[in-house]
Gaussian input, Z-matrix of N, CA and C with variables (Angstrom, degrees):
# hf/3-21g

backbone

0 1
 N
 C     1     B1
 C     2     B2     1     A1
 N     3     B3     2     A2     1     D1
 C     4     B4     3     A3     2     D2
 C     5     B5     4     A4     3     D3
 N     6     B6     5     A5     4     D4
 C     7     B7     6     A6     5     D5
 C     8     B8     7     A7     6     D6
 N     9     B9     8     A8     7     D7
 C    10    B10     9     A9     8     D8
 C    11    B11    10    A10     9     D9
 N    12    B12    11    A11    10    D10
 C    13    B13    12    A12    11    D11
 C    14    B14    13    A13    12    D12
 N    15    B15    14    A14    13    D13
 C    16    B16    15    A15    14    D14
 C    17    B17    16    A16    15    D15
 N    18    B18    17    A17    16    D16
 C    19    B19    18    A18    17    D17
 C    20    B20    19    A19    18    D18
 N    21    B21    20    A20    19    D19
 C    22    B22    21    A21    20    D20
 C    23    B23    22    A22    21    D21
 N    24    B24    23    A23    22    D22
 C    25    B25    24    A24    23    D23
 C    26    B26    25    A25    24    D24
 N    27    B27    26    A26    25    D25
 C    28    B28    27    A27    26    D26
 C    29    B29    28    A28    27    D27
 N    30    B30    29    A29    28    D28
 C    31    B31    30    A30    29    D29
 C    32    B32    31    A31    30    D30
 N    33    B33    32    A32    31    D31
 C    34    B34    33    A33    32    D32
 C    35    B35    34    A34    33    D33
 N    36    B36    35    A35    34    D34
 C    37    B37    36    A36    35    D35
 C    38    B38    37    A37    36    D36
 N    39    B39    38    A38    37    D37
 C    40    B40    39    A39    38    D38
 C    41    B41    40    A40    39    D39
 N    42    B42    41    A41    40    D40
 C    43    B43    42    A42    41    D41
 C    44    B44    43    A43    42    D42
 N    45    B45    44    A44    43    D43
 C    46    B46    45    A45    44    D44
 C    47    B47    46    A46    45    D45
 N    48    B48    47    A47    46    D46
 C    49    B49    48    A48    47    D47
 C    50    B50    49    A49    48    D48
 N    51    B51    50    A50    49    D49
 C    52    B52    51    A51    50    D50
 C    53    B53    52    A52    51    D51
 N    54    B54    53    A53    52    D52
 C    55    B55    54    A54    53    D53
 C    56    B56    55    A55    54    D54
 N    57    B57    56    A56    55    D55
 C    58    B58    57    A57    56    D56
 C    59    B59    58    A58    57    D57
 N    60    B60    59    A59    58    D58
 C    61    B61    60    A60    59    D59
 C    62    B62    61    A61    60    D60
 N    63    B63    62    A62    61    D61
 C    64    B64    63    A63    62    D62
 C    65    B65    64    A64    63    D63
 N    66    B66    65    A65    64    D64
 C    67    B67    66    A66    65    D65
 C    68    B68    67    A67    66    D66
 N    69    B69    68    A68    67    D67
 C    70    B70    69    A69    68    D68
 C    71    B71    70    A70    69    D69
 N    72    B72    71    A71    70    D70
 C    73    B73    72    A72    71    D71
 C    74    B74    73    A73    72    D72
 N    75    B75    74    A74    73    D73
 C    76    B76    75    A75    74    D74
 C    77    B77    76    A76    75    D75
 N    78    B78    77    A77    76    D76
 C    79    B79    78    A78    77    D77
 C    80    B80    79    A79    78    D78
 N    81    B81    80    A80    79    D79
 C    82    B82    81    A81    80    D80
 C    83    B83    82    A82    81    D81
 N    84    B84    83    A83    82    D82
 C    85    B85    84    A84    83    D83
 C    86    B86    85    A85    84    D84
 N    87    B87    86    A86    85    D85
 C    88    B88    87    A87    86    D86
 C    89    B89    88    A88    87    D87
 N    90    B90    89    A89    88    D88
 C    91    B91    90    A90    89    D89
 C    92    B92    91    A91    90    D90
 N    93    B93    92    A92    91    D91
 C    94    B94    93    A93    92    D92
 C    95    B95    94    A94    93    D93
 N    96    B96    95    A95    94    D94
 C    97    B97    96    A96    95    D95
 C    98    B98    97    A97    96    D96
 N    99    B99    98    A98    97    D97
 C   100   B100    99    A99    98    D98
 C   101   B101   100   A100    99    D99
 N   102   B102   101   A101   100   D100
 C   103   B103   102   A102   101   D101
 C   104   B104   103   A103   102   D102
 N   105   B105   104   A104   103   D103
 C   106   B106   105   A105   104   D104
 C   107   B107   106   A106   105   D105
 N   108   B108   107   A107   106   D106
 C   109   B109   108   A108   107   D107
 C   110   B110   109   A109   108   D108
 N   111   B111   110   A110   109   D109
 C   112   B112   111   A111   110   D110
 C   113   B113   112   A112   111   D111
 N   114   B114   113   A113   112   D112
 C   115   B115   114   A114   113   D113
 C   116   B116   115   A115   114   D114
 N   117   B117   116   A116   115   D115
 C   118   B118   117   A117   116   D116
 C   119   B119   118   A118   117   D117
 N   120   B120   119   A119   118   D118
 C   121   B121   120   A120   119   D119
 C   122   B122   121   A121   120   D120
 N   123   B123   122   A122   121   D121
 C   124   B124   123   A123   122   D122
 C   125   B125   124   A124   123   D123
 N   126   B126   125   A125   124   D124
 C   127   B127   126   A126   125   D125
 C   128   B128   127   A127   126   D126
 N   129   B129   128   A128   127   D127
 C   130   B130   129   A129   128   D128
 C   131   B131   130   A130   129   D129
 N   132   B132   131   A131   130   D130
 C   133   B133   132   A132   131   D131
 C   134   B134   133   A133   132   D132
 N   135   B135   134   A134   133   D133
 C   136   B136   135   A135   134   D134
 C   137   B137   136   A136   135   D135
 N   138   B138   137   A137   136   D136
 C   139   B139   138   A138   137   D137
 C   140   B140   139   A139   138   D138
 N   141   B141   140   A140   139   D139
 C   142   B142   141   A141   140   D140
 C   143   B143   142   A142   141   D141
 N   144   B144   143   A143   142   D142
 C   145   B145   144   A144   143   D143
 C   146   B146   145   A145   144   D144
 N   147   B147   146   A146   145   D145
 C   148   B148   147   A147   146   D146
 C   149   B149   148   A148   147   D147
 N   150   B150   149   A149   148   D148
 C   151   B151   150   A150   149   D149
 C   152   B152   151   A151   150   D150
 N   153   B153   152   A152   151   D151
 C   154   B154   153   A153   152   D152
 C   155   B155   154   A154   153   D153
 N   156   B156   155   A155   154   D154
 C   157   B157   156   A156   155   D155
 C   158   B158   157   A157   156   D156
 N   159   B159   158   A158   157   D157
 C   160   B160   159   A159   158   D158
 C   161   B161   160   A160   159   D159
 N   162   B162   161   A161   160   D160
 C   163   B163   162   A162   161   D161
 C   164   B164   163   A163   162   D162
 N   165   B165   164   A164   163   D163
 C   166   B166   165   A165   164   D164
 C   167   B167   166   A166   165   D165
 N   168   B168   167   A167   166   D166
 C   169   B169   168   A168   167   D167
 C   170   B170   169   A169   168   D168
 N   171   B171   170   A170   169   D169
 C   172   B172   171   A171   170   D170
 C   173   B173   172   A172   171   D171
 N   174   B174   173   A173   172   D172
 C   175   B175   174   A174   173   D173
 C   176   B176   175   A175   174   D174
 N   177   B177   176   A176   175   D175
 C   178   B178   177   A177   176   D176
 C   179   B179   178   A178   177   D177
 N   180   B180   179   A179   178   D178
 C   181   B181   180   A180   179   D179
 C   182   B182   181   A181   180   D180
 N   183   B183   182   A182   181   D181
 C   184   B184   183   A183   182   D182
 C   185   B185   184   A184   183   D183
 N   186   B186   185   A185   184   D184
 C   187   B187   186   A186   185   D185
 C   188   B188   187   A187   186   D186
 N   189   B189   188   A188   187   D187
 C   190   B190   189   A189   188   D188
 C   191   B191   190   A190   189   D189
 N   192   B192   191   A191   190   D190
 C   193   B193   192   A192   191   D191
 C   194   B194   193   A193   192   D192
 N   195   B195   194   A194   193   D193
 C   196   B196   195   A195   194   D194
 C   197   B197   196   A196   195   D195
 N   198   B198   197   A197   196   D196
 C   199   B199   198   A198   197   D197
 C   200   B200   199   A199   198   D198
 N   201   B201   200   A200   199   D199
 C   202   B202   201   A201   200   D200
 C   203   B203   202   A202   201   D201
 N   204   B204   203   A203   202   D202
 C   205   B205   204   A204   203   D203
 C   206   B206   205   A205   204   D204
 N   207   B207   206   A206   205   D205
 C   208   B208   207   A207   206   D206
 C   209   B209   208   A208   207   D207
 N   210   B210   209   A209   208   D208
 C   211   B211   210   A210   209   D209
 C   212   B212   211   A211   210   D210
 N   213   B213   212   A212   211   D211
 C   214   B214   213   A213   212   D212
 C   215   B215   214   A214   213   D213
 N   216   B216   215   A215   214   D214
 C   217   B217   216   A216   215   D215
 C   218   B218   217   A217   216   D216
 N   219   B219   218   A218   217   D217
 C   220   B220   219   A219   218   D218
 C   221   B221   220   A220   219   D219
 N   222   B222   221   A221   220   D220
 C   223   B223   222   A222   221   D221
 C   224   B224   223   A223   222   D222
 N   225   B225   224   A224   223   D223
 C   226   B226   225   A225   224   D224
 C   227   B227   226   A226   225   D225
 N   228   B228   227   A227   226   D226
 C   229   B229   228   A228   227   D227
 C   230   B230   229   A229   228   D228
 N   231   B231   230   A230   229   D229
 C   232   B232   231   A231   230   D230
 C   233   B233   232   A232   231   D231
 N   234   B234   233   A233   232   D232
 C   235   B235   234   A234   233   D233
 C   236   B236   235   A235   234   D234
 N   237   B237   236   A236   235   D235
 C   238   B238   237   A237   236   D236
 C   239   B239   238   A238   237   D237
 N   240   B240   239   A239   238   D238
 C   241   B241   240   A240   239   D239
 C   242   B242   241   A241   240   D240
 N   243   B243   242   A242   241   D241
 C   244   B244   243   A243   242   D242
 C   245   B245   244   A244   243   D243
 N   246   B246   245   A245   244   D244
 C   247   B247   246   A246   245   D245
 C   248   B248   247   A247   246   D246
 N   249   B249   248   A248   247   D247
 C   250   B250   249   A249   248   D248
 C   251   B251   250   A250   249   D249
 N   252   B252   251   A251   250   D250
 C   253   B253   252   A252   251   D251
 C   254   B254   253   A253   252   D252
 N   255   B255   254   A254   253   D253
 C   256   B256   255   A255   254   D254
 C   257   B257   256   A256   255   D255
 N   258   B258   257   A257   256   D256
 C   259   B259   258   A258   257   D257
 C   260   B260   259   A259   258   D258
 N   261   B261   260   A260   259   D259
 C   262   B262   261   A261   260   D260
 C   263   B263   262   A262   261   D261
 N   264   B264   263   A263   262   D262
 C   265   B265   264   A264   263   D263
 C   266   B266   265   A265   264   D264
 N   267   B267   266   A266   265   D265
 C   268   B268   267   A267   266   D266
 C   269   B269   268   A268   267   D267
 N   270   B270   269   A269   268   D268
 C   271   B271   270   A270   269   D269
 C   272   B272   271   A271   270   D270
 N   273   B273   272   A272   271   D271
 C   274   B274   273   A273   272   D272
 C   275   B275   274   A274   273   D273
 N   276   B276   275   A275   274   D274
 C   277   B277   276   A276   275   D275
 C   278   B278   277   A277   276   D276
 N   279   B279   278   A278   277   D277
 C   280   B280   279   A279   278   D278
 C   281   B281   280   A280   279   D279
 N   282   B282   281   A281   280   D280
 C   283   B283   282   A282   281   D281
 C   284   B284   283   A283   282   D282
 N   285   B285   284   A284   283   D283
 C   286   B286   285   A285   284   D284
 C   287   B287   286   A286   285   D285
 N   288   B288   287   A287   286   D286
 C   289   B289   288   A288   287   D287
 C   290   B290   289   A289   288   D288
 N   291   B291   290   A290   289   D289
 C   292   B292   291   A291   290   D290
 C   293   B293   292   A292   291   D291

   B1=1.5082
   B2=1.5079
   B3=1.2486
   B4=1.5158
   B5=1.4418
   B6=1.3017
   B7=1.4965
   B8=1.5164
   B9=1.3191
   B10=1.4526
   B11=1.5378
   B12=1.3081
   B13=1.4885
   B14=1.4549
   B15=1.4721
   B16=1.4255
   B17=1.4585
   B18=1.3676
   B19=1.5734
   B20=1.4901
   B21=1.4561
   B22=1.4241
   B23=1.5506
   B24=1.3415
   B25=1.3959
   B26=1.4702
   B27=1.3123
   B28=1.4328
   B29=1.4852
   B30=1.2338
   B31=1.4140
   B32=1.5862
   B33=1.2935
   B34=1.4729
   B35=1.5218
   B36=1.3166
   B37=1.5598
   B38=1.5435
   B39=1.3020
   B40=1.5271
   B41=1.4568
   B42=1.3240
   B43=1.5027
   B44=1.4393
   B45=1.3120
   B46=1.4616
   B47=1.5373
   B48=1.2454
   B49=1.6035
   B50=1.4416
   B51=1.2582
   B52=1.4444
   B53=1.5826
   B54=1.3575
   B55=1.3712
   B56=1.5199
   B57=1.3331
   B58=1.4562
   B59=1.5481
   B60=1.3378
   B61=1.3901
   B62=1.4548
   B63=1.4544
   B64=1.4081
   B65=1.4229
   B66=1.4031
   B67=1.3558
   B68=1.4880
   B69=1.3430
   B70=1.4241
   B71=1.5195
   B72=1.3182
   B73=1.3859
   B74=1.6016
   B75=1.5093
   B76=1.3849
   B77=1.5481
   B78=1.3173
   B79=1.4681
   B80=1.4944
   B81=1.2665
   B82=1.3515
   B83=1.6045
   B84=1.3432
   B85=1.3813
   B86=1.5404
   B87=1.3264
   B88=1.4187
   B89=1.6259
   B90=1.3802
   B91=1.3998
   B92=1.4461
   B93=1.2919
   B94=1.5286
   B95=1.4909
   B96=1.3235
   B97=1.4525
   B98=1.5749
   B99=1.2495
   B100=1.3696
   B101=1.6368
   B102=1.3445
   B103=1.4491
   B104=1.4841
   B105=1.3831
   B106=1.4559
   B107=1.5090
   B108=1.3053
   B109=1.5276
   B110=1.4816
   B111=1.2301
   B112=1.5122
   B113=1.3988
   B114=1.2849
   B115=1.4707
   B116=1.5167
   B117=1.3897
   B118=1.4763
   B119=1.3710
   B120=1.3208
   B121=1.4874
   B122=1.6257
   B123=1.2422
   B124=1.4605
   B125=1.5586
   B126=1.3076
   B127=1.5732
   B128=1.4648
   B129=1.4152
   B130=1.4355
   B131=1.5226
   B132=1.3977
   B133=1.4208
   B134=1.5869
   B135=1.2266
   B136=1.3861
   B137=1.6751
   B138=1.2553
   B139=1.3800
   B140=1.6516
   B141=1.3380
   B142=1.3467
   B143=1.4815
   B144=1.3276
   B145=1.4786
   B146=1.5815
   B147=1.3370
   B148=1.3924
   B149=1.5093
   B150=1.3516
   B151=1.3582
   B152=1.5473
   B153=1.2623
   B154=1.4940
   B155=1.6076
   B156=1.2821
   B157=1.5123
   B158=1.6403
   B159=1.1738
   B160=1.4425
   B161=1.5394
   B162=1.3869
   B163=1.4450
   B164=1.6239
   B165=1.2918
   B166=1.4018
   B167=1.5349
   B168=1.2582
   B169=1.5499
   B170=1.4426
   B171=1.4018
   B172=1.5149
   B173=1.5808
   B174=1.3235
   B175=1.5006
   B176=1.5722
   B177=1.3255
   B178=1.5711
   B179=1.5361
   B180=1.3143
   B181=1.4569
   B182=1.4858
   B183=1.4629
   B184=1.3941
   B185=1.5724
   B186=1.2527
   B187=1.5021
   B188=1.4721
   B189=1.2646
   B190=1.5099
   B191=1.5948
   B192=1.2578
   B193=1.5020
   B194=1.3956
   B195=1.4039
   B196=1.4804
   B197=1.4065
   B198=1.3068
   B199=1.5116
   B200=1.5431
   B201=1.2735
   B202=1.5156
   B203=1.4956
   B204=1.3076
   B205=1.4224
   B206=1.5253
   B207=1.2973
   B208=1.5118
   B209=1.5261
   B210=1.2541
   B211=1.4622
   B212=1.4374
   B213=1.4048
   B214=1.3535
   B215=1.4317
   B216=1.2501
   B217=1.4156
   B218=1.5771
   B219=1.4351
   B220=1.4338
   B221=1.5106
   B222=1.3087
   B223=1.4686
   B224=1.5342
   B225=1.3125
   B226=1.3966
   B227=1.4835
   B228=1.3447
   B229=1.3823
   B230=1.6141
   B231=1.3852
   B232=1.6147
   B233=1.5333
   B234=1.2855
   B235=1.4702
   B236=1.4713
   B237=1.3939
   B238=1.4832
   B239=1.5189
   B240=1.3776
   B241=1.4519
   B242=1.5005
   B243=1.3093
   B244=1.4680
   B245=1.6043
   B246=1.2787
   B247=1.6063
   B248=1.4903
   B249=1.2520
   B250=1.4794
   B251=1.5590
   B252=1.4235
   B253=1.4580
   B254=1.5643
   B255=1.2960
   B256=1.4638
   B257=1.5781
   B258=1.3721
   B259=1.4274
   B260=1.5239
   B261=1.2651
   B262=1.5158
   B263=1.5897
   B264=1.2557
   B265=1.4713
   B266=1.5516
   B267=1.3912
   B268=1.4752
   B269=1.4123
   B270=1.3379
   B271=1.4005
   B272=1.4301
   B273=1.4081
   B274=1.3818
   B275=1.5862
   B276=1.3833
   B277=1.5378
   B278=1.5082
   B279=1.3974
   B280=1.3560
   B281=1.5129
   B282=1.2354
   B283=1.4563
   B284=1.5587
   B285=1.3069
   B286=1.3881
   B287=1.6141
   B288=1.2398
   B289=1.6125
   B290=1.5345
   B291=1.3013
   B292=1.4212
   B293=1.5677
   A1=105.46
   A2=115.64
   A3=127.72
   A4=116.59
   A5=116.97
   A6=121.58
   A7=106.04
   A8=117.77
   A9=123.21
   A10=114.86
   A11=107.73
   A12=119.33
   A13=111.88
   A14=119.18
   A15=118.78
   A16=113.54
   A17=117.50
   A18=119.01
   A19=105.13
   A20=110.68
   A21=115.34
   A22=104.24
   A23=111.55
   A24=119.28
   A25=117.53
   A26=125.18
   A27=123.97
   A28=115.02
   A29=121.60
   A30=125.09
   A31=112.06
   A32=118.36
   A33=126.25
   A34=104.63
   A35=116.15
   A36=118.48
   A37=112.36
   A38=115.18
   A39=117.48
   A40=109.94
   A41=119.19
   A42=125.35
   A43=114.22
   A44=112.73
   A45=120.13
   A46=112.53
   A47=119.00
   A48=119.20
   A49=107.53
   A50=126.24
   A51=128.02
   A52=109.64
   A53=111.70
   A54=116.52
   A55=117.16
   A56=114.69
   A57=118.32
   A58=115.22
   A59=115.57
   A60=122.13
   A61=121.00
   A62=112.20
   A63=117.70
   A64=115.47
   A65=120.16
   A66=121.41
   A67=113.55
   A68=120.46
   A69=121.11
   A70=112.82
   A71=116.32
   A72=118.74
   A73=116.88
   A74=111.84
   A75=123.57
   A76=112.70
   A77=116.05
   A78=118.98
   A79=118.70
   A80=115.66
   A81=123.34
   A82=114.22
   A83=113.20
   A84=125.95
   A85=111.84
   A86=115.01
   A87=118.26
   A88=105.82
   A89=113.93
   A90=118.91
   A91=117.21
   A92=116.33
   A93=123.30
   A94=110.76
   A95=117.47
   A96=121.07
   A97=110.41
   A98=120.83
   A99=121.49
   A100=104.65
   A101=118.79
   A102=123.14
   A103=111.96
   A104=120.42
   A105=123.33
   A106=105.17
   A107=114.38
   A108=124.41
   A109=112.07
   A110=122.79
   A111=129.00
   A112=112.38
   A113=115.50
   A114=125.67
   A115=113.65
   A116=114.07
   A117=120.42
   A118=114.55
   A119=120.58
   A120=121.31
   A121=107.27
   A122=114.00
   A123=123.53
   A124=108.97
   A125=111.81
   A126=117.75
   A127=104.84
   A128=113.84
   A129=123.31
   A130=109.01
   A131=118.31
   A132=118.12
   A133=110.26
   A134=111.90
   A135=122.54
   A136=105.88
   A137=118.97
   A138=127.56
   A139=108.71
   A140=112.19
   A141=121.73
   A142=117.42
   A143=111.10
   A144=120.50
   A145=109.60
   A146=114.61
   A147=121.93
   A148=115.13
   A149=123.10
   A150=125.52
   A151=119.41
   A152=114.72
   A153=120.82
   A154=111.35
   A155=110.79
   A156=114.46
   A157=116.54
   A158=116.83
   A159=122.71
   A160=112.00
   A161=118.34
   A162=125.53
   A163=105.81
   A164=113.30
   A165=119.53
   A166=114.43
   A167=116.02
   A168=116.56
   A169=103.51
   A170=113.99
   A171=127.09
   A172=107.26
   A173=110.20
   A174=115.74
   A175=101.89
   A176=117.15
   A177=117.73
   A178=117.79
   A179=113.09
   A180=120.07
   A181=109.80
   A182=113.66
   A183=121.87
   A184=114.12
   A185=112.30
   A186=116.26
   A187=111.27
   A188=120.03
   A189=121.20
   A190=107.44
   A191=114.29
   A192=122.60
   A193=104.55
   A194=115.88
   A195=124.81
   A196=108.91
   A197=113.26
   A198=119.75
   A199=107.08
   A200=111.74
   A201=118.83
   A202=107.55
   A203=114.27
   A204=122.81
   A205=109.27
   A206=118.90
   A207=122.79
   A208=104.53
   A209=116.91
   A210=124.33
   A211=111.18
   A212=119.63
   A213=114.65
   A214=114.29
   A215=118.71
   A216=126.36
   A217=109.90
   A218=110.77
   A219=116.76
   A220=110.34
   A221=113.37
   A222=117.95
   A223=113.34
   A224=123.42
   A225=119.83
   A226=111.86
   A227=115.36
   A228=126.21
   A229=102.10
   A230=111.90
   A231=113.80
   A232=103.21
   A233=112.02
   A234=121.84
   A235=112.65
   A236=113.59
   A237=115.43
   A238=111.73
   A239=114.83
   A240=119.57
   A241=102.53
   A242=115.62
   A243=121.31
   A244=112.48
   A245=110.51
   A246=115.92
   A247=109.21
   A248=123.79
   A249=127.61
   A250=112.00
   A251=111.94
   A252=116.58
   A253=114.14
   A254=109.52
   A255=117.50
   A256=111.72
   A257=117.73
   A258=118.44
   A259=110.40
   A260=116.87
   A261=120.58
   A262=105.66
   A263=120.51
   A264=119.07
   A265=109.49
   A266=113.02
   A267=117.79
   A268=119.07
   A269=116.12
   A270=120.53
   A271=113.75
   A272=115.96
   A273=127.30
   A274=112.79
   A275=111.80
   A276=116.66
   A277=109.47
   A278=122.26
   A279=124.23
   A280=109.86
   A281=120.97
   A282=120.28
   A283=110.71
   A284=121.09
   A285=126.89
   A286=105.06
   A287=115.51
   A288=118.77
   A289=114.61
   A290=116.92
   A291=119.05
   A292=108.52
   D1=123.77
   D2=173.12
   D3=-98.71
   D4=138.34
   D5=169.67
   D6=-125.19
   D7=117.58
   D8=176.50
   D9=-99.77
   D10=105.82
   D11=178.08
   D12=-85.47
   D13=103.78
   D14=-177.45
   D15=-88.98
   D16=-9.15
   D17=-176.55
   D18=-117.02
   D19=164.17
   D20=-175.29
   D21=-120.10
   D22=167.75
   D23=177.31
   D24=118.49
   D25=165.65
   D26=-177.76
   D27=-61.78
   D28=-42.43
   D29=-178.91
   D30=-68.28
   D31=-36.41
   D32=178.14
   D33=-67.98
   D34=-46.55
   D35=177.60
   D36=-61.19
   D37=-38.42
   D38=-179.42
   D39=-69.41
   D40=-40.71
   D41=173.82
   D42=-51.81
   D43=-47.29
   D44=179.79
   D45=-71.90
   D46=-38.01
   D47=178.07
   D48=-74.48
   D49=-34.45
   D50=174.80
   D51=-56.20
   D52=-55.49
   D53=-177.59
   D54=-64.69
   D55=-35.59
   D56=172.42
   D57=-69.74
   D58=-38.56
   D59=169.11
   D60=-49.14
   D61=-51.45
   D62=179.29
   D63=-74.00
   D64=-35.96
   D65=176.69
   D66=-63.57
   D67=-31.97
   D68=170.45
   D69=-66.45
   D70=-42.72
   D71=178.32
   D72=-58.90
   D73=-43.77
   D74=176.70
   D75=-65.61
   D76=-46.02
   D77=-170.06
   D78=-116.69
   D79=-9.07
   D80=178.88
   D81=73.45
   D82=14.31
   D83=-179.58
   D84=-103.86
   D85=124.81
   D86=-175.23
   D87=-86.33
   D88=131.05
   D89=173.87
   D90=-83.97
   D91=145.86
   D92=171.84
   D93=-103.35
   D94=141.66
   D95=-178.79
   D96=-95.89
   D97=144.01
   D98=179.14
   D99=-138.23
   D100=152.46
   D101=176.53
   D102=-93.22
   D103=-25.07
   D104=-175.91
   D105=-102.61
   D106=151.87
   D107=173.71
   D108=-64.23
   D109=132.09
   D110=174.64
   D111=-125.26
   D112=178.81
   D113=-170.95
   D114=-79.01
   D115=-46.11
   D116=178.80
   D117=-110.24
   D118=127.72
   D119=178.76
   D120=139.15
   D121=-175.14
   D122=177.18
   D123=-106.84
   D124=127.06
   D125=179.21
   D126=-98.97
   D127=136.72
   D128=170.29
   D129=-112.33
   D130=122.47
   D131=-178.50
   D132=-165.35
   D133=172.85
   D134=-178.04
   D135=-80.62
   D136=153.71
   D137=174.76
   D138=-48.13
   D139=-48.93
   D140=-178.22
   D141=-61.79
   D142=-41.07
   D143=-179.46
   D144=-67.51
   D145=-43.07
   D146=179.25
   D147=-81.08
   D148=1.45
   D149=-177.12
   D150=71.18
   D151=21.65
   D152=-176.11
   D153=-91.34
   D154=152.71
   D155=-175.38
   D156=-71.75
   D157=143.27
   D158=175.72
   D159=-97.20
   D160=15.63
   D161=-176.53
   D162=-53.66
   D163=136.83
   D164=175.73
   D165=79.30
   D166=-1.73
   D167=-178.17
   D168=-111.75
   D169=115.20
   D170=-174.67
   D171=-65.07
   D172=-54.97
   D173=-168.51
   D174=-134.65
   D175=102.82
   D176=-178.06
   D177=-64.28
   D178=-19.35
   D179=-176.92
   D180=-78.34
   D181=-40.73
   D182=-177.10
   D183=-96.59
   D184=-31.64
   D185=-175.23
   D186=-87.89
   D187=123.89
   D188=-173.09
   D189=-92.90
   D190=124.60
   D191=173.20
   D192=-145.14
   D193=152.48
   D194=175.81
   D195=-150.10
   D196=161.99
   D197=176.34
   D198=-139.21
   D199=135.26
   D200=-178.13
   D201=-120.26
   D202=116.40
   D203=176.33
   D204=-128.34
   D205=87.27
   D206=-174.45
   D207=-132.87
   D208=128.53
   D209=167.58
   D210=-119.21
   D211=110.47
   D212=-170.56
   D213=78.01
   D214=-122.62
   D215=171.63
   D216=-127.89
   D217=40.04
   D218=174.14
   D219=-136.05
   D220=132.90
   D221=177.10
   D222=140.13
   D223=-153.46
   D224=178.67
   D225=-141.15
   D226=169.45
   D227=176.35
   D228=-135.68
   D229=113.64
   D230=-172.94
   D231=-120.00
   D232=156.48
   D233=173.72
   D234=-139.19
   D235=155.24
   D236=-179.59
   D237=-74.40
   D238=-13.73
   D239=174.14
   D240=-149.56
   D241=178.00
   D242=-176.69
   D243=-67.56
   D244=-37.28
   D245=173.50
   D246=-62.69
   D247=-35.51
   D248=179.45
   D249=-63.26
   D250=-36.86
   D251=175.93
   D252=-55.83
   D253=-45.41
   D254=177.28
   D255=-63.27
   D256=-40.99
   D257=171.95
   D258=-58.50
   D259=-47.07
   D260=-177.54
   D261=-60.57
   D262=-41.83
   D263=-177.25
   D264=-58.36
   D265=-48.94
   D266=174.72
   D267=-58.43
   D268=-31.98
   D269=178.17
   D270=-69.42
   D271=-41.76
   D272=175.44
   D273=-60.53
   D274=-44.02
   D275=-179.55
   D276=-68.94
   D277=-37.45
   D278=177.83
   D279=-67.54
   D280=-38.38
   D281=177.11
   D282=-71.12
   D283=-17.23
   D284=-176.37
   D285=-91.05
   D286=-4.21
   D287=178.00
   D288=99.88
   D289=9.94
   D290=177.76
   D291=-81.13

């Protein structure tokens, strides 16, 4: 299982470690972290980095929005800001039964 962390900073690191921790608890599979986007795994990044639309978001730094598109362990969790990526991780984990 791969997690691709495209952003840097304490909150981005925390979002990645939280996702990895709960995936390991749910599946018994240890996640590896990467800084470059790959083919298989879950990508964590900003809307801007992933080329997603900011439509409807007045101020991306202040307004929290996220998008989760994960099927199995492939896809992305994106946020309008770094904090929103963490919110997206928690939404994904809640949907997965955590």
